[in-house]
GUZA-756467 format. One record per residue: x, y, z of N, C-alpha, C, CB in turn. Coordinates in steps of 0.001 Angstrom, whole numbers, padded with zeros to 6 digits, always signed. Glycine has a CB too. Example, Ala and Ser with C-alpha at 12.3 -4.5 7.8 and 13.67 -1.06 7.14 Angstrom:
% residues 2
+013190-005690+007800+012300-004500+007800+013200-003300+007800+011308-004473+009046
+012850-002250+007080+013670-001060+007140+012900+000030+007870+014084-000598+005725
//
This chain:
% residues 352
-059209+218581+185969-058613+219312+187083-058268+218352+188219-059567+220417+187581
-057124+218559+188846-056695+217717+189947-057594+217927+191168-055232+218007+190301
-057579+216964+192098-058385+217078+193314-057978+218308+194122-058244+215809+194172
-056657+218508+194298-056130+219722+194925-055333+220459+193865-055242+219396+196191
-055822+221629+193477-055208+222371+192379-054667+223705+192898-056230+222604+191231
-053345+223862+192822-052671+225087+193246-052203+225800+191986-051465+224786+194221
-052707+227015+191783-052528+227690+190495-051893+229067+190680-053877+227824+189770
-050681+229237+190141-049966+230525+190146-049929+231160+191541-050624+231495+189158
-049627+230366+192543-049633+230841+193923-048381+231669+194220-049731+229657+194896
-048579+232818+194840-047462+233674+195239-047720+234203+196647-047266+234850+194231
-046624+234440+197373-046732+235032+198699-045541+235932+198947-046828+233945+199785
-045834+237175+199336-044793+238141+199688-045029+238634+201103-044769+239331+198690
-043935+238827+201824-043963+239489+203123-043170+240783+202958-043366+238567+204277
-043896+241894+202813-043227+243140+202484-042618+243046+201094-042150+243473+203526
-041340+243351+200990-040656+243301+199690-040121+241908+199375-039510+244304+199663
-040220+240990+200316-039644+239654+200121-040679+238706+199515-039121+239087+201462
-040378+238192+198326-041240+237186+197687-040750+235810+198129-041223+237320+196105
-041531+235142+198971-041087+233855+199506-041643+232667+198720-041494+233736+200961
-042729+232881+197980-043261+231866+197074-043527+232537+195733-044566+231201+197650
-043013+231925+194652-043041+232565+193339-043700+231648+192307-041615+232937+192891
-044865+232029+191850-045569+231341+190758-045553+229825+190939-044942+231707+189412
-046106+229381+192047-046110+227958+192400-047354+227298+191805-046068+227764+193952
-047143+226246+191017-048237+225517+190378-048091+224027+190671-048258+225776+188846
-049202+223401+191088-049148+221970+191378-050561+221398+191392-048439+221707+192731
-050709+220232+190766-051960+219481+190847-051726+218179+191582-052538+219212+189443
-052540+217895+192610-052397+216676+193405-053682+215867+193271-052091+217004+194909
-053531+214599+192906-054697+213752+192703-055251+213237+194033-054343+212581+191791
-056490+212821+194008-057143+212295+195214-056389+211048+195690-058652+211958+194936
-056044+211033+196985-055355+209904+197563-053848+209908+197379-055898+208679+196997
-053309+210943+196739-051872+210998+196477-051123+211540+197695-051582+211870+195241
-049903+211028+197895-049020+211484+198970-047880+212252+198314-048480+210277+199843
-047840+213571+198558-046835+214438+197943-046008+215101+199032-047499+215505+197035
-044699+215059+198897-043808+215713+199853-043221+216981+199251-042683+214759+200288
-043165+218030+200079-042430+219246+199743-041070+219138+200428-043211+220553+200192
-040020+219102+199643-038669+218895+200159-037803+220105+199826-038046+217600+199576
-037035+220555+200809-036131+221671+200553-035519+222182+201833-036857+222796+199843
-034527+223049+201715-033866+223592+202902-034751+224602+203616-032540+224242+202522
-034343+225001+204816-035084+226031+205556-035141+227312+204737-034429+226301+206938
-036312+227947+204740-036471+229218+204038-036786+229110+202566-035256+230007+204190
-037041+227890+202070-037298+227735+200626-038751+227997+200246-036912+226338+200181
-039652+228115+201245-041056+228414+200959-042005+227243+201108-041172+228936+199593
-041501+226060+201464-042367+224876+201499-043450+224970+202571-041530+223633+201734
-043095+225435+203768-044096+225561+204834-045080+226677+204532-043418+225817+206182
-044622+227741+203874-045530+228833+203499-046601+228341+202538-044748+229994+202864
-046217+227509+201557-047211+226928+200643-048192+226070+201427-046523+226086+199536
-047670+225246+202334-048539+224390+203150-049538+225217+203950-047701+223526+204096
-049065+226295+204553-049936+227131+205377-050980+227857+204521-049100+228148+206169
-050647+228184+203282-051646+228785+202397-052710+227762+202013-050976+229353+201133
-052305+226513+201769-053286+225463+201482-054198+225244+202686-052576+224144+201102
-053615+225328+203894-054405+225113+205113-055245+226302+205526-053502+224755+206236
-055004+227464+204941-055770+228656+205297-055166+229474+206416-057140+228266+205678
-053903+229172+206785-053242+229902+207865-052452+231103+207341-052315+228968+208636
-052258+231175+206029-051678+232336+205366-052534+232665+204157-050194+232077+204953
-052661+233952+203848-053435+234386+202681-052495+234636+201516-054258+235662+202998
-052737+234022+200360-051856+234246+199216-051873+235697+198759-052254+233342+198066
-050736+236163+198281-050681+237481+197644-051410+237434+196312-049216+237942+197445
-051263+236318+195599-051996+236096+194358-052060+234600+194093-051331+236847+193165
-052903+234223+193127-053075+232814+192796-054318+232224+193428-051869+232029+193227
-054535+230928+193191-055751+230282+193686-055463+228864+194169-056824+230257+192594
-056342+228398+195066-056282+227039+195599-057687+226454+195508-055742+227016+197085
-057810+225306+194859-059105+224647+194718-059001+223232+195250-059576+224645+193241
-060002+222830+196051-060076+221479+196591-061359+220840+196076-060031+221483+198158
-061212+219778+195312-062364+219079+194726-063270+220050+193971-063168+218354+195824
-062649+220957+193226-063383+221914+192405-063855+223166+193115-064540+221251+191827
-063691+223220+194434-064159+224365+195228-063002+225323+195485-064778+223891+196572
-063193+226590+195167-062172+227604+195397-062156+227961+196886-062433+228870+194521
-061027+227653+197539-060924+227911+198983-059888+228999+199287-060555+226615+199729
-059441+229705+198265-058333+230656+198425-058584+231653+199542-058094+231400+197129
-059782+232161+199645-060097+233194+200648-061008+232675+201754-060751+234390+199975
-061132+231376+201858-062004+230785+202876-061202+230512+204142-062659+229478+202354
-061793+230746+205306-061100+230563+206587-060687+229106+206776-061998+231014+207757
-059624+228922+207563-059066+227583+207777-060093+226609+208333-057881+227657+208717
-060956+227071+209250-061910+226163+209894-063083+225790+208996-062433+226789+211158
-063111+226337+207781-064182+226003+206833-063647+225257+205616-064905+227272+206383
-062401+224789+205674-061787+224131+204508-061808+222604+204584-060361+224596+204358
-062155+222038+205708-062111+220590+205898-060699+220060+205655-063113+219892+204959
-059747+220677+206371-058328+220321+206292-057891+219752+207640-057453+221562+205898
-057096+218701+207618-056477+218185+208835-055016+218603+208871-056608+216642+208916
-054559+219140+210010-053200+219668+210114-052478+219022+211279-053217+221195+210278
-051255+218531+211017-050397+217992+212068-049137+218847+212113-050053+216474+211818
-048857+219409+213296-047741+220342+213449-046498+219620+213978-048130+221496+214394
-045365+220260+213788-044090+219737+214279-044095+219603+215800-042938+220643+213837
-044711+220554+216493-044649+220615+217960-045855+219963+218637-044543+222058+218408
-046557+219035+217938-047688+218263+218470-048918+219136+218731-047278+217561+219759
-048758+220234+219534-049856+221170+219815-051055+220483+220460-050295+221856+218533
-050787+219526+221347-051870+218881+222088-052267+219748+223277-051449+217467+222563
-053518+219608+223707-054000+220340+224887-053547+219581+226137-055574+220503+224861
-052686+220172+226969-052123+219423+228108-053148+219066+229168-051024+220218+228746
-054256+219812+229232-055263+219567+230269-056344+218587+229815-055908+220877+230683
-056226+218072+228592-057201+217111+228077-056562+215734+227942-057762+217577+226716
-057365+214691+228139-056868+213334+227936-056614+213096+226446-057873+212291+228495
-055974+211971+226152-055748+211583+224762-057073+211510+224002-055016+210229+224692
-058071+210876+224608-059377+210736+223958-060021+212097+223712-060307+209863+224809
-059923+212991+224691-060529+214305+224535-059779+215144+223496-060560+215034+225879
-058458+214996+223409-057694+215679+222372-058147+215228+220986-056191+215420+222552
-058276+213912+220812-058685+213381+219505-060099+213827+219157-058600+211846+219495
-060978+213881+220145-062362+214238+219878-062653+215719+219884-063221+213591+220857
-061623+216555+220099-061853+217989+220264-062515+218610+219034-060539+218696+220554
-061992+218311+217842-062561+218889+216630-063997+218448+216391-061717+218521+215440
-064286+217224+216728-065649+216715+216580-066599+217425+217537-065687+215200+216824
-066116+217701+218756-066933+218415+219729-067230+219828+219248-066235+218454+221092
-066207+220505+218715-066400+221861+218187-067399+221849+217037-065056+222461+217717
-067369+220764+216231-068290+220658+215095-069712+220312+215518-067789+219616+214123
-069929+220038+216818-071271+219811+217317-071765+218380+217215-072198+220681+216603
-070858+217416+217038-071296+216020+216971-071713+215527+218363-070167+215123+216394
-072590+214537+218389-073094+214006+219643-072047+213191+220388-074311+213162+219390
-072270+213010+221693-071301+212316+222537-071080+210872+222082-071764+212337+223989
-072144+210188+221690-072012+208786+221268-071191+208691+219982-073409+208143+221061
-071457+209592+219050-070714+209587+217786-069234+209903+218019-071323+210605+216801
-068989+210833+218954-067596+211196+219264-066867+210004+219882-067545+212416+220227
-067519+209312+220835-066897+208155+221475-066543+207084+220441-067832+207570+222546
-067455+206858+219513-067218+205841+218477-066049+206226+217578-068481+205636+217628
-066040+207491+217162-064975+207944+216266-063622+207962+216977-065298+209339+215719
-063594+208387+218237-062342+208403+219000-061800+206986+219152-062555+209048+220391
-062683+206024+219414-062247+204625+219534-061646+204138+218211-063436+203715+219951
-062255+204529+217096-061716+204162+215776-060319+204745+215576-062657+204651+214652
-060146+206012+215958-058856+206676+215769-057785+206083+216685-058992+208179+216024
-058134+205770+217926-057171+205158+218838-056694+203812+218291-057793+204978+220238
-057600+203069+217694-057226+201790+217083-056338+202029+215861-058490+200984+216684
-056687+203014+215072-055944+203312+213841-054504+203722+214137-056646+204421+213054
-054305+204529+215189-052956+205010+215504-052204+204081+216450-053032+206392+216113
-052819+202955+216797-052141+201949+217601-052039+202259+219080-050798+201746+217074
-052984+203054+219618-052966+203399+221047-054328+203123+221691-052577+204884+221240
-054910+201941+221478-056290+201705+221944-056462+201729+223462-056764+200383+221430
-055394+201510+224206-055503+201448+225664-055104+202752+226359-054648+200323+226184
-054741+203783+225594-054171+204984+226207-055093+206197+226151-052877+205322+225536
-056375+206002+225875-057296+207126+225750-057441+207949+227008-058624+206633+225345
-057228+207336+228180-057407+208052+229437-056164+208765+229941-057869+207110+230470
-055043+208640+229231-053817+209300+229673-053785+210766+229215-052584+208547+229136
-052871+211510+229820-052646+212900+229440-051359+212988+228615-052565+213819+230703
-051193+214045+227807-050012+214145+226937-048683+213976+227654-050017+215460+226248
-048565+214519+228885-047278+214433+229585-046921+212996+229971-047307+215304+230833
-047898+212098+229893-047658+210695+230225-047273+209861+229001-048892+210104+230876
-047106+210516+227856-046801+209824+226606-045393+210165+226123-047832+210187+225529
-044826+209279+225320-043554+209564+224658-043801+210529+223495-042878+208247+224154
-042713+211064+222937-042856+211970+221798-043539+211310+220616-041505+212487+221375
-043162+210064+220330-043798+209355+219220-045278+209126+219447-043117+208034+218994
-045656+208808+220694-047069+208609+221005-047850+209909+220895-047227+208026+222403
-047244+211012+221348-047923+212304+221230-048166+212664+219766-047100+213407+221913
-047192+212369+218905-047386+212689+217490-048459+211807+216864-046073+212532+216725
-048587+210575+217336-049684+209713+216871-051040+210296+217277-049529+208282+217440
-051109+210820+218501-052356+211444+218961-052684+212660+218092-052245+211861+220457
-051669+213470+217782-051894+214637+216911-052415+214197+215546-050588+215451+216741
-051888+213085+215035-052362+212557+213750-053800+212069+213869-051452+211412+213265
-054108+211373+214963-055476+210906+215172-056462+212056+215279-055550+210053+216419
-056075+213133+215961-056951+214307+216077-057216+214934+214713-056329+215350+217019
-056160+215008+213859-056330+215599+212527-057238+214751+211647-054974+215776+211849
-057173+213427+211806-057959+212528+210963-059381+212321+211463-057273+211202+210864
-059619+212607+212739-060930+212329+213332-062048+213081+212635-060923+212683+214801
-061763+214273+212134-062807+215109+211530-063053+214770+210063-062433+216572+211653
-062433+213674+209597-062592+213198+208208-062239+214301+207194-064047+212711+207971
-061034+214804+207232-060660+215900+206323-060517+215424+204878-059351+216542+206783
-060692+216352+203952-060446+216045+202544-058958+215987+202243-061117+217079+201650
-058181+216822+202954-056733+216902+202731-056041+216892+204085-056348+218186+201914
-054948+216133+204178-054138+216072+205395-052819+216798+205138-053885+214588+205834
-052474+217738+206030-051232+218507+205921-050324+218149+207092-051521+220043+205893
-049087+217801+206794-048121+217390+207809-046899+218297+207716-047718+215892+207633
-046686+219120+208742-045599+220102+208727-044409+219602+209557-046096+221467+209266
-043480+218911+208905-042292+218357+209547-042650+217652+210862-041263+219467+209805
-043574+216703+210826-044084+216111+212066-043095+215191+212777-045326+215347+211771
-042010+214811+212107-041095+213836+212699-039767+214444+213127-040840+212724+211726
-039569+215727+212903-038249+216320+213095-037813+216365+214562-038237+217713+212527
-038768+216323+215507-038405+216400+216924-038151+215031+217545-039496+217107+217693
-038268+213974+216752-038133+212618+217271-036755+212054+216958-039219+211710+216692
-036344+211039+217730-035042+210436+217434-035153+209538+216201-034520+209625+218653
-033989+209160+215655-033923+208540+214333-034739+207249+214250-032480+208253+213971
-034637+206373+215255-035332+205087+215190-036838+205267+215220-034897+204191+216339
-037320+206178+216073-038766+206426+216149-039257+207072+214854-039106+207332+217367
-038441+207949+214270-038828+208588+213002-039106+207549+211922-037727+209551+212528
-038214+206568+211802-038387+205535+210776-039662+204754+211023-037179+204582+210748
-039903+204376+212275-041102+203614+212613-042372+204419+212342-041058+203185+214077
-042370+205679+212744-043577+206489+212631-043867+206881+211184-043448+207736+213487
-042828+207099+210394-043104+207438+208992-043743+206256+208268-041805+207865+208270
-043360+205027+208640-044015+203852+208060-045476+203777+208486-043279+202568+208473
-045758+204147+209746-047133+204141+210235-047975+205202+209538-047160+204361+211743
-047400+206390+209359-048126+207470+208685-048485+207053+207267-047289+208767+208667
-047530+206454+206567-047789+206034+205184-048842+204930+205139-046488+205549+204514
-048797+203996+206098-049797+202931+206136-051187+203499+206359-049463+201919+207231
-051301+204411+207326-052598+205012+207632-053108+205808+206438-052499+205917+208875
-052220+206554+205802-052616+207356+204644-053141+206471+203513-051432+208196+204148
-052472+205353+203280-052920+204430+202225-054246+203781+202598-051857+203344+201968
-054379+203388+203862-055629+202742+204297-056820+203670+204117-055527+202308+205766
-056622+204946+204428-057724+205907+204341-057875+206509+202952-057521+207011+205346
-056832+206432+202129-056878+207026+200788-057003+208533+200818-058024+206449+200008
-056388+209173+201821-056535+210616+201978-055420+211365+201254-056543+210991+203462
-055782+212432+200580-054815+213284+199889-053935+213976+200923-055534+214330+198985
-052610+213862+200765-051694+214298+201817-050534+215104+201256-051164+213099+202581
-050202+216197+201973-048974+216959+201707-048093+216863+202945-049287+218466+201345
-046856+216478+202734-045903+216254+203817-044705+217180+203596-045454+214747+203882
-044445+218066+204542-043325+218996+204435-042139+218458+205224-043723+220404+204942
-040973+218433+204597-039781+217933+205270-038524+218518+204639-039738+216401+205221
-037441+218565+205425-036133+218888+204856-035267+217636+204802-035434+219995+205678
-035856+216487+205190-035134+215220+205224-035406+214454+203926-035550+214375+206467
-034376+214321+203097-034574+213703+201786-034950+212225+201894-033316+213851+200949
-034442+211519+202905-034786+210104+203053-036274+209943+203344-033951+209456+204173
-036826+210826+204197-038267+210776+204458-039050+211000+203173-038665+211824+205512
-038682+212033+202429-039422+212363+201213-039352+211237+200190-038885+213650+200603
-038162+210678+199979-037990+209644+198957-038674+208347+199351-036514+209390+198707
-038692+208013+200645-039231+206721+201069-040745+206718+201216-038609+206317+202369
-041359+207899+201413-042783+207944+201729-043679+208353+200561-043001+208881+202857
-043149+209034+199581-043976+209823+198670-044326+209122+197364-043284+211095+198360
-045494+209483+196836-045816+209170+195446-045064+210127+194521-047349+209259+195199
-045045+211395+194914-044257+212405+194185-043580+213333+195176-045152+213219+193207
-042477+213939+194724-041720+214882+195542-041632+216207+194791-040295+214328+195877
-041847+217304+195535-041644+218655+195007-040403+219210+195690-042908+219584+195250
-039325+219399+194923-038099+219959+195485-038160+221473+195316-036819+219358+194795
-038139+222200+196447-038288+223651+196413-036970+224353+196704-039345+224097+197412
-036791+225488+196044-035563+226269+196192-035899+227729+195942-034444+225774+195213
-035667+228571+196957-035881+230014+196847-037286+230354+196331-034831+230623+195925
-038289+229668+196905-039679+229972+196593-040217+229366+195319-039842+231408+196519
-039407+228564+194645-039792+227987+193353-039758+226466+193446-038854+228487+192217
-040656+225798+192743-040604+224345+192612-039581+224012+191538-042012+223745+192261
-038369+223643+191963-037303+223356+191005-037610+222126+190163-035985+223164+191731
-038175+221096+190792-038509+219876+190065-039614+219139+190789-037275+218972+189903
-040529+218557+190017-041610+217735+190552-041532+216379+189863-043017+218410+190337
-041504+215305+190647-041430+213984+190038-041529+212891+191074-040148+213834+189256
-041523+211655+190607-041506+210516+191522-040148+210486+192234-041775+209168+190755
-040070+209803+193380-038760+209675+194034-037684+209129+193097-038877+208774+195248
-038041+208158+192261-037080+207591+191306-036566+208655+190344-037721+206441+190517
-037487+209475+189839-037088+210523+188897-036237+211594+189564-038317+211160+188273
-036648+212009+190757-035915+213064+191467-034481+212630+191750-036626+213425+192783
-034320+211391+192169-032972+210925+192534-032131+210617+191299-033062+209678+193424
-032700+209915+190341-031917+209438+189197-031853+210405+188035-032474+208156+188716
-032818+211310+187922-032836+212224+186786-033106+213665+187241-033896+211782+185767
-032236+214219+188092-032411+215627+188487-032275+216529+187275-031382+216031+189569
-033083+217573+187224-033063+218462+186058-032328+219772+186314-034472+218762+185624
-031998+220073+187565-031238+221290+187871-030081+220934+188793-032149+222375+188523
-029107+221814+188813-027937+221598+189666-028334+221553+191137-026894+222701+189437
-029290+222417+191540-029707+222434+192941-030301+221093+193355-030722+223554+193180
-031211+220539+192545-031835+219261+192884-030779+218161+192955-032925+218895+191851
-029873+218162+192006-028827+217142+191981-027958+217204+193229-027961+217301+190738
-027623+218404+193674-026767+218561+194841-027518+218312+196144-026163+219945+194855
-028799+218695+196200-029555+218615+197452-030004+217189+197757-030769+219535+197391
-030352+216428+196738-030915+215096+196935-029829+214040+196736-032098+214851+195966
-029465+213361+197817-028483+212296+197723-027060+212809+197634-028778+211441+196542
-026108+211865+197564-024697+212189+197372-024406+212230+195884-023776+211158+198088
-023586+213169+195481-023423+213421+194055-021991+213798+193721-024368+214518+193600
-021530+213320+192564-020311+213836+191954-020699+214926+190963-019498+212697+191253
-020085+216082+191083-020242+217139+190084-018923+217288+189349-020678+218494+190741
-018966+217124+188041-017762+217074+187228-017788+218219+186221-017636+215708+186508
-016726+218991+186179-016591+220041+185169-016053+219428+183882-015657+221185+185668
-016641+219812+182760-016229+219284+181459-016299+220390+180411-017118+218081+181043
-015761+220106+179254-015783+221057+178135-016588+220461+176993-014338+221410+177662
-017474+221248+176426-018283+220813+175292-017465+220962+174015-019606+221628+175202
-017306+219865+173288-016512+219921+172048-017370+219819+170794-015482+218809+172041
-018515+219139+170865-019412+219023+169700-020819+218792+170233-018969+217849+168725
-021621+219864+170300-022952+219779+170904-023871+218834+170133-023582+221163+170977
-023863+218925+168811-024769+218118+167992-024499+216626+168153-024642+218511+166525
-023224+216268+168281-022858+214856+168414-022797+214415+169872-021517+214600+167745
-022977+215350+170804-022920+215009+172223-021536+214653+172702-023834+213879+172506
-020518+215369+172195-019132+215058+172570-018599+216105+173548-018227+214988+171312
-017924+215600+174584-017343+216467+175589-015914+216004+175878-018202+216471+176882
-015221+216779+176742-013881+216385+177151-013767+216531+178663-012799+217235+176426
-013343+215445+179313-013040+215464+180740-011522+215492+180878-013666+214222+181487
-010977+216645+181208-009520+216773+181209-009010+216555+179809-008864+215774+182190
-008194+215524+179621-007681+215187+178292-008432+214033+177654-006215+214847+178375
-009508+213563+178318-010204+212370+177837-011467+212758+177070-010557+211440+179012
-011551+212395+175773-012779+212667+175021-013867+211665+175398-012509+212616+173500
-015101+212153+175528-016230+211301+175916-017405+211588+174989-016631+211537+177410
-018043+210532+174496-019239+210676+173665-020468+210323+174486-019152+209781+172399
-021382+211271+174658-022599+211024+175438-023740+210490+174577-023040+212302+176132
-023539+210467+173260-024512+209875+172345-025893+210519+172441-024628+208400+172614
-025910+211829+172677-027160+212577+172651-026841+214040+172398-027955+212401+173977
-027774+214747+171797-027562+216153+171472-027527+216984+172746-028663+216668+170524
-026581+217919+172815-026435+218783+173971-026649+220231+173586-025066+218603+174606
-027088+221030+174555-027260+222461+174319-025923+223168+174528-028352+223053+175256
-025657+224192+173725-024436+224970+173901-023575+224975+172659-023643+224436+175060
-022374+225545+172808-021439+225656+171696-020088+225070+172097-021285+227131+171254
-019295+224747+171104-017964+224205+171362-017162+225168+172227-017224+223926+170039
-016493+224610+173212-015701+225423+174133-016429+225802+175404-015258+226657+173449
-017787+225629+175444-018547+225946+176649-018166+224986+177776-020068+225879+176371
-018122+225516+179005-017932+224677+180184-019312+224196+180655-017178+225460+181327
-019416+222913+180979-020678+222343+181442-020425+221563+182735-021313+221422+180349
-021517+221241+183431-021437+220433+184645-022134+219103+184411-022066+221175+185851
-021494+218040+184854-022072+216705+184772-022316+216188+186186-021145+215738+183977
-023421+215494+186374-023752+214893+187667-023671+213383+187545-025165+215331+188148
-023142+212758+188607-022938+211319+188586-023066+210784+190006-021555+210957+187976
-023964+209819+190227-024137+209224+191543-022992+208247+191838-025502+208507+191636
-022534+208183+193093-021415+207285+193437-021673+205819+193108-021107+207405+194901
-022935+205389+193232-023220+203971+192999-023178+203585+191529-024565+203624+193564
-023098+204576+190606-023014+204263+189178-021571+204167+188683-023757+205313+188376
-020614+204453+189569-019199+204409+189206-018602+203095+189706-018427+205633+189797
-017783+202449+188890-017171+201176+189272-015655+201280+189250-017637+200051+188340
-015011+200622+190204-013562+200462+190141-013246+199428+189062-012972+200030+191531
-012292+199744+188200-011975+198848+187097-012971+199011+185967-011952+197403+187571
-012940+198082+185056-013827+198147+183889-015060+197282+184122-013084+197692+182608
-016230+197859+183851-017453+197073+183962-018052+196894+182573-018472+197752+184924
-018955+195929+182471-019444+195504+181160-020049+196646+180352-020466+194413+181328
-020873+197489+180995-021512+198581+180261-020812+199913+180496-022972+198693+180659
-019599+199877+181036-018864+201105+181315-018067+201573+180119-017946+200909+182489
-018724+202309+179233-018056+202738+177996-017247+204021+178166-019080+202937+176904
-017263+204602+179381-016393+205736+179694-015403+205262+180755-017222+206994+180191
-014120+205215+180396-013085+204714+181298-012078+205825+181568-012378+203462+180700
-011808+206087+182857-010889+207148+183251-009806+206558+184151-011645+208304+183974
-008590+207061+184010-007478+206606+184839-007199+207628+185939-006213+206373+183979
-006786+207146+187106-006470+208040+188215-005788+207283+189333-007730+208723+188736
-005896+207825+190547-005342+207139+191705-006256+207337+192916-003916+207651+192009
-006161+206415+193876-006987+206473+195077-006549+207660+195933-006893+205145+195882
-007473+208579+196221-007154+209759+197032-007636+209607+198469-007773+211004+196413
-008816+208981+198674-009365+208820+200009-010161+207524+200076-010250+210028+200392
-010216+206932+201279-011034+205750+201519-011776+205951+202837-010162+204444+201550
-013115+205825+202815-013934+205997+204018-014745+204720+204253-014879+207241+203883
-014486+204057+205383-015204+202827+205725-016505+203201+206431-014328+201889+206627
-017658+202840+205832-018968+203216+206360-019779+202004+206806-019744+203994+205316
-019094+200882+207041-019806+199672+207448-020027+198776+206250-021148+200019+208111
-021281+198641+205819-021580+197777+204678-021087+198360+203360-023069+197529+204596
-020831+199665+203363-020379+200357+202145-019030+201017+202408-021425+201418+201680
-018153+200980+201417-016890+201700+201463-016944+202789+200398-015667+200738+201242
-016777+204039+200820-016758+205159+199869-015312+205487+199523-017486+206416+200455
-015024+205427+198244-013676+205667+197732-013699+206938+196891-013160+204448+196893
-012683+207786+197076-012547+208991+196248-011302+208831+195382-012458+210293+197132
-011530+208955+194078-010473+208749+193092-010176+210077+192403-010879+207660+192051
-008889+210418+192309-008472+211623+191585-008370+211287+190104-007110+212172+192127
-009240+211894+189278-009227+211682+187824-009394+213026+187132-010353+210687+187382
-008653+213214+186081-008772+214427+185247-008758+215700+186085-010057+214377+184418
-007933+215709+187141-007814+216897+187975-008975+217117+188919-007665+218083+187119
-009862+216117+189071-011029+216242+189940-011164+214985+190798-012317+216477+189105
-011929+215098+191891-012173+213958+192763-013528+213338+192438-012111+214380+194246
-013525+212015+192251-014729+211279+191893-015013+210261+192983-014579+210587+190508
-016200+210365+193615-016577+209420+194675-017300+208217+194091-017464+210108+195727
-017018+207052+194636-017737+205846+194239-017968+204993+195471-016956+205051+193153
-019026+204181+195429-019369+203297+196540-019165+201850+196124-020824+203528+197002
-018566+201082+197016-018399+199656+196790-018775+198924+198064-016947+199316+196357
-019336+197733+197944-019744+196969+199126-018533+196441+199878-020660+195806+198725
-018644+196439+201199-017607+195856+202034-017558+194345+201820-017852+196188+203521
-016366+193821+201626-016149+192377+201521-015107+191990+202573-015681+191961+200064
-015507+191259+203611-014597+190972+204732-013284+190315+204332-015286+190094+205715
-013281+189554+203227-012055+188871+202811-011223+189691+201832-012398+187543+202186
-011656+190940+201583-010921+191775+200625-010767+193181+201204-011654+191824+199241
-009549+193589+201560-009349+194927+202134-009623+196017+201113-007927+195070+202672
-009953+197226+201575-010200+198333+200637-008906+198716+199922-010787+199565+201380
-009012+199401+198775-007811+199788+198029-006942+200755+198832-008200+200424+196690
-005652+200729+198571-004703+201569+199295-004660+202975+198704-003305+200941+199268
-004533+203967+199571-004412+205348+199114-003149+205494+198262-004380+206329+200319
-003306+206157+197126-002195+206354+196202-002109+205328+195105-000932+206359+196944
-002849+204216+195220-002773+203154+194223-003372+203622+192890-003504+201890+194726
-002705+203319+191757-003271+203671+190452-004477+202778+190137-002196+203542+189339
-005539+203367+189591-006753+202604+189280-007401+203143+188013-007752+202658+190458
-008288+202345+187475-009207+202796+186431-010619+202788+187015-009114+201885+185146
-011435+203751+186608-012852+203756+186959-013664+203808+185676-013203+204957+187892
-014832+203199+185726-015669+203184+184522-017106+203536+184870-015612+201808+183834
-017783+204091+183881-019165+204512+184055-019852+204452+182701-019252+205945+184670
-021144+204227+182710-021907+204247+181460-022250+205683+181089-023197+203398+181586
-022166+206000+179810-022459+207370+179366-023885+207794+179719-022247+207489+177857
-024806+206827+179824-026208+207186+180136-026364+207697+181569-027127+205971+179924
-025377+207382+182434-025445+207832+183831-024820+209203+184052-024764+206830+184723
-024214+209776+183017-023653+211125+183104-024750+212118+182740-022405+211292+182164
-025239+212875+183725-026340+213816+183515-025792+215221+183316-027324+213786+184704
-026243+215886+182265-025873+217277+182018-026879+218150+182729-025821+217604+180490
-026395+219043+183621-027278+219833+184470-027506+221219+183911-026714+219932+185863
-028743+221693+184108-029031+223096+183836-028421+223941+184942-030563+223347+183725
-028212+225222+184651-027611+226117+185664-028560+226265+186833-027281+227515+185060
//
């Protein structure tokens, strides 16, 4: 059994089922992100793990202990909220030590632990300040220190970086990951930002309409999406309509071009299917392992700095590809005839 075991979890509000048969095992010390759009159920699952919502059905076990119906303050959970939720009338040190004080620890022990947390979050000189005297990033560090001070078994982070500007977000997410690794604490991180989820996590749970559409490592989620929703939600994607001509032999047709995928496909001849293809796997011209070659013309060119995104019209569809900027070589001209190539292994057949 996993350290944190979520089994057949469901949650309904009236007639609305917001979480549907959610199952997940998280190992001790693992960092798992729940990724998805607003309303997909990710925060509801987090709140059920934390004890702030009661499941309609299912169970939650932490280190073998069933906590499904146990109050939040008896679960040994650390929670960091999006809105910091610091006490404005308490100093930084008193905010961090608040949970320890409620737990009845002595003043000397609290002082020692608060000093440890201030050092851990990189604010050793700011214990005497009040929240209004801190930046947003510093306040979120204090919230993290307060959650960790009580030595929780599981740390829950509910979109803790969404209120910060982009540069601070990048810096703070690196700090959160460093602290999590140093402490070896089991962590769930809720976000709608795919870059945060992919860069920080051991595994990512992509949620859609109350269901875990796919669970996997960041590499798997990005490179091998198993559903159309995951493919479209995570990263930039080409979606290509094709016709299945021979399922057993893995043969399809893109417009008038026959393509062999060299693997068995589900379906029957004549079925319409969707293929997913990342822009970075498509090359202008012929590449060494590009056994699928399509002819078309340049439809759009977007200069993005180090990368140039080109859209090519092929087989009646637009195909995006990325190429590195080369200062001595201008981007291709709109309307120019071109060939594009891709390896058959990079063409993913998506489930509905």
